[in-house]
N, C-alpha and C positions, 0 to 999 in steps of 0.2 A: 582250724582248730586251736593252733600255740600263736596265732597271729590273735585269737578273738583273745586268749589269756592274759596277753601281754596288753594287751589294751586295756584290760579290766584291771591288770597290775598296776597299771599306770596311771588308772581313774582312780583310785583307792591312795587316798593321801599318805597316813599311815605308812603304808607297804612301799610309798614311791620314796618316803625320804628317807624308808631303814635301807632300802637299795644306793639310794643316792649317796648316802653315811657311808655304808660298805665299800663303796667305788672311789669315796676321799679318803676313806685308811687304805687302803690296796697302796692309790696312789702317795700317800704318803710311804709306805714300805716301800715302795719299789723307789724312790728318790733317796731314804735311807742305804739303798741297797749299792748306791752308784754312789758311796763318800767312803774313798779308801784310806784306810790305816797310812800315814805314813812311812816310808821305809821297806815299801816291799815292793818290786817290778811286778806290774800286774799281768806285763806279756808271758813274762818268765813261768810264771805262777798258773796261767792259761793255756801253757803248752805243756805243763806236769801234771794236771787233773788229765786232759784230753789224752794223755798217755796212760791213763789206769781208771780201767773201765770202775772200778768201785767207788775210785773215791768220786770220780763224776757223779756215783749213786747218791753218794752223799751229800755232794753240791745239789744235787737237785731237791732231796730232805732237808739239807737246810731253805730250801727258796731260791738258790742263785746267788748269795748271798759269798758264800766261800771261796769262787773262784777267781774274785777282782779281792777278794778279804779286805772288804770293807767295813764298817764298824759295823754291822748285822752279816758279821762272817759266822760266827755260829749257827745263824738261824732263829731257830722252832729246836732244832734238835735235840740239849738237854732237855728241853721242855716234855718232847717226847720221850724219853729216856726215862724222866723221873718219872712220868707216868705208869710206864712198864713197870718201872721198879715197884710201884704201888699198888699195882692190879697181882703182881706177884707177890707183895706181904700180905697180902687182902684175905686171901686162898692158905699162905701159913702161918701169919699169926693170928690167932684166936678174937685176941681185944679188938685186932683194924678191923677183923670180918664183923665185929658187933658194932662198932661204930659204922663201919660202911651201910648195916641195914638199919640205921636209926637215921632214917628219910630226911628230910632239906641239909638237916644241923649234921649231922654223921657225914651227907656229903663235901658241904663245905666247910667241914678239917682236914679229909684227905685231899680237898682241891689245896688249901693251904701249906698245909705239907708237901705235896706234891709240888708248888710252888718257891718252897723257903728250898727243898733239896734241889731244885733247879739252876739254883744260883754255885751253890760249888762245882756243881757238875760241869756248867758253861767255863767255870774260871779252868775246870781240869780236862775238860777237853778243847779249851782257846789254848793251854798251857801246851798240851800233846801234837795238837796242830801247827804250832810254831816249832815244836824239835823237829816235826818227821819235815819242815820244810829246808831247816836250817839243816839235817842233816843229808838231803838230795844232794845231786852234782850238779842240779841247776844252782846257776847264783839265784837263789828269788829274794832273802831278807840281808839287805845292802848290810845294815848298823842297828845293832840292837844288843844296847848296853845294859846293865840288870836296871834302870829308873826305867828307860826304854820299854823293858819288858811287863814291867809294872804297868807303864800305861796302856800299854795296848791287852794285855787282859783285862785291865777290870773295863777297858774297853768295847772291846768285844759279847762281855759279861753281861755289860750295864745294854745291849744291841740285843740280847735274847734278851733281857726283864721286858723291853720295850714291845718288842715284838709280842713277849707273851701278854703282855697287858693289849696291845690293839687284835690280839685273836678272840681274847674274854670280849672284847668289847664287840666284838662281828658278831663274834656267838649270841650275844643277849639279845637280838634283834632277830633271831629265831628265824632266819633264813641261811642257813650252811653254816656246817662248824668253822669256826675261826681259824685254828689251825691249818685245817685241810682248805683253805680257802687260800693262804699265805704260800704254802705248798704250791698249789695249782696257779697263783699269780706267775711265782718264781718259775716255773715250766712255762706257761702260754708265752712270754713276755723274749724265754730265749727261742722262740718257735722263727722270728722272723732274722736275727743272725745267724741263724741254723741253718736257715732255706735260702739265705744271700750268700753264706759261704760257700754253701753249695750248686747252687748257678754261677759260681766266680769259676770254679774249678771245674765246671761240669764241659768233657767235649760230645759228641757223637758214638763215640764204641762204649761209653759208660751209660747208654740210652738200654741195654736192657737191663744190667743193673738196677736202674732207676725206676723199673716199669720192674723189677721182681721184688725193688724195696716200698714203692708205695702199694703193692699186692699184700705182700706181708704185715703194712700197716694197716689196709682196711680189714684180713682178715685179723690181725690180732685186736684191733678195737671190737669186732663184732664177736671175737672169742670172749673179753673182758667181760660184756653186757651180759651175756648167755652165765659167766661164772659168776659174778655180782650179782645179775638179778635168780639164779637158777636156787630151786629148795626145793626140800622132798617134804611130804605133806601127809603127816603121820595121822590115820582118821583118829578121833576121841571123842567117846558120845558118852551123853552125861542120864544118871540114873533119874528118872520120875521122882520127885519129894513131896510128901504136902506138910505146909504150914497153915494152918488153920483151915480156914477154908480155900486156901490159896495152891495152885501146882505149880512145883519148878523144874525147872530141868527137864529132860527127855528131847535133848536135840542132840547134832550128829554136827560135829566142826572140824578141828583140823588142829596140828600144832607143828608150824612150817620148821624146816632144819635146813638151814640153809649150807649151799658147795661151799664158799669158802667165809668161815666164821671168821675167821683170822686176820681178812683185809689185809695192807701191804705189811703188820710186824713181826710175820716170822722173816719177811725178805731185809728189814730194822736189826733185826737177831742177828740172822749171816752175816750181813757186814759186818758189824761189831764184833764178831768173834773172829772172821777173818780176817778183818783189817789188826785183830793184835798181834800175832806173831813175829811178821814182819815191821812191826810200828816200835816194838819191844828193842829187837833184834837191829834196827838200827841205833839206837844206842851204846852198843857195843863192840862196833866197830873200831871205834878206835879204844881199846881196851888193852890195857901189858898182856893178860894173858893171850898164846898164839892158839887155844886151844878153845878161847871164847871168842874170838876173833873169825874162826876160821866155823866155828860153830851160826855164826850168825850170817855170814856169808854163803852160808849153804841155806837158808831158813830163807832169805833175798832172795838168791836163785831159787828157791823151788815155789816158792809165791808168785813169781814171776813170770813159770810155767804156765801158758793159759791154758794148757788142759787141765793140769794138776788143777790150777784154786777155781776153774770153770765145772770140775765136778764136785767138788768140797764145795762149791758154793750151792751147785744144785741139790746139795746130798744136807746142805745145814738145814735150807729153805725148806725143804719136804717135811727134816725133820720135826724142825721150829714150831711145822704148821699145826702136825697132831700136836706138839707139848701145848699151841697155847690153845688149842681146844680143846682143851682137857681143861686148860685152867678158866675158862671163860665159861663153859656148858659143863652143866653138872647132872646127871641123869636122875643121881637117888634124889637131889632138890627137887626136879622137876615132877618125879613120879609120887614122891609126897602129896607134892601140891596139890596134880591130881585126883590123887587119894581122900584128902581132904576137903576136894569139890564135889567131889561123889561122880568125877572123868572115870572114866578107862579106855584102851586099846582094846578095840574086839577082837576077840582071839589069844587078846594076852590078860594072865590074873595080877592084880594089880598088888604092888609092890617090890619085891626083888625080881618078878621074871619080869616087870615094865623097864626096871633100872637095865637089866640085861640086854631088853629085845633095843632101848634106846641107845646103849652102848654099841652093838654089832653095828646097827641101823645107822649110826654115826658114823664108827670107822671106814664104812662100804662109802658113803658121798664122801668124804673126806680127802678120801683120795684121789678121786679129781681133780677135788681143789690144791692139794697139797701138788702132784704130778703137774698144775696147770701155773703153778705161783714159779715152782722149778726153771722151768722153760722160760715164763717170765722174766726172770731173774736174768736167766743168762743168755738171753736173747742178742742182747747187742752185742756180745762176744762172738756169737753165732754171727750173725750180720759183717760184723768186722773181718769175721777169718774168711767164708763165702764169695761173698760180695762186694766186699770192699770200700763200704759207706760207712763208716762211723758217726752216729746220733745220738748222745745221750739223751738230747733235747727229746727227740722223740722217740726215748729206748722202749724196752717192755715196762719196766717199772714206771715210766712218766706217765706210759699210756695210760698204766692200770689208776694211779691215782688220779688223772685229768678225770678217765670215766666214770670210776667209783663217783670224787664228788661232785660230776654235774649232774649223777643219776641221784646223789643223796640231796644236793640243793634244788631241783626240779620237785622232790615230793616233797618238802617244806615248804616252799612257794601254793604246791597244790593245798595241802594242809594246812592253810594261811585258807588259800580261796574260798574256800571248803564251809570254813570258818566264820568265814563275811556273810558266805552265802544263807547259813545256819542263823548266824545275828542278825539278819534280814527279814526272815522267816520270822 
């Protein structure tokens, strides 16, 4: 069946050209990811990233360019942050909510403002990363005078804008989301290196650990597919309506409520929050006040405790899953739309009762999604602690992104093929 689809996909000229175009853009991205910024010890940088699981996840979200401090070191992370900020602002500011509901024109305005916000965020995150690297005990950045600092920040900011442009070009082909595919490409290209490093240090005493590692990876993939595709179908009935000589409605359908509505956004939120205290503390290590220095040391030591920030990381992901679901899913709007269209949930009165029912149902199913995301987030730490294998390239967050992107891309390809079938008819 899949072989048939691939053959059909290749035979359709515009789809074949679109796929070749996307592959070419991903190759350009990977070339850019291997052009390093001068004055950085890349071997020391990789050692620094491998020693911190959360920084490793940031490297995954950047598309893999951060660990080599390439010209696209910040990746698409600032653009993702800008998108999240505007999604939240749309829910808070009524004027922005009106613009977002203004069809295609409103969407274009929001997208343009998101692009504009990405530039200062990329510069700020670039400077923060440089400051963090300079404060580390490992000598990573050799010489960084004010002019070099300015050029470095300008370069990584331009790299983010470049990737943002490539991502939008890919999205225009309607075969997968461009930003997601860039992150996906960064993860996939790091797999051969991770496998090679594992094989080089492998000995027979680690055989059981390797088998356990592979089993956990397989179970994780299955779990990601189940949670990503899992949904609760709430039954909806539409009353019969007579207009003129015709009768409308009288059908039964369902309202799909996904188990994981938030995707990987809660993990991104949690990373941003949990990295902030130790990052700020780094700036006070050389302060004149002994109290500030001791407080900074205490914060850094506290966040270096694997158990502490593992538990905190899990709790933040769990909380942000509920928070972001509240932001993107509005039971009152869903209930209002159902009522306007003559729809109702059997056994539930329209209006306030429907809103309450949807809230309770959502809270119950999101519990499974929140627990799953929290476990996925801390999976690399658990694996490192118990079986001694550390591989961010195929960690929980990476698997979640890879599987989600593959599912989304396959669905879009299926829809493109189905659309061509209807055009033939």
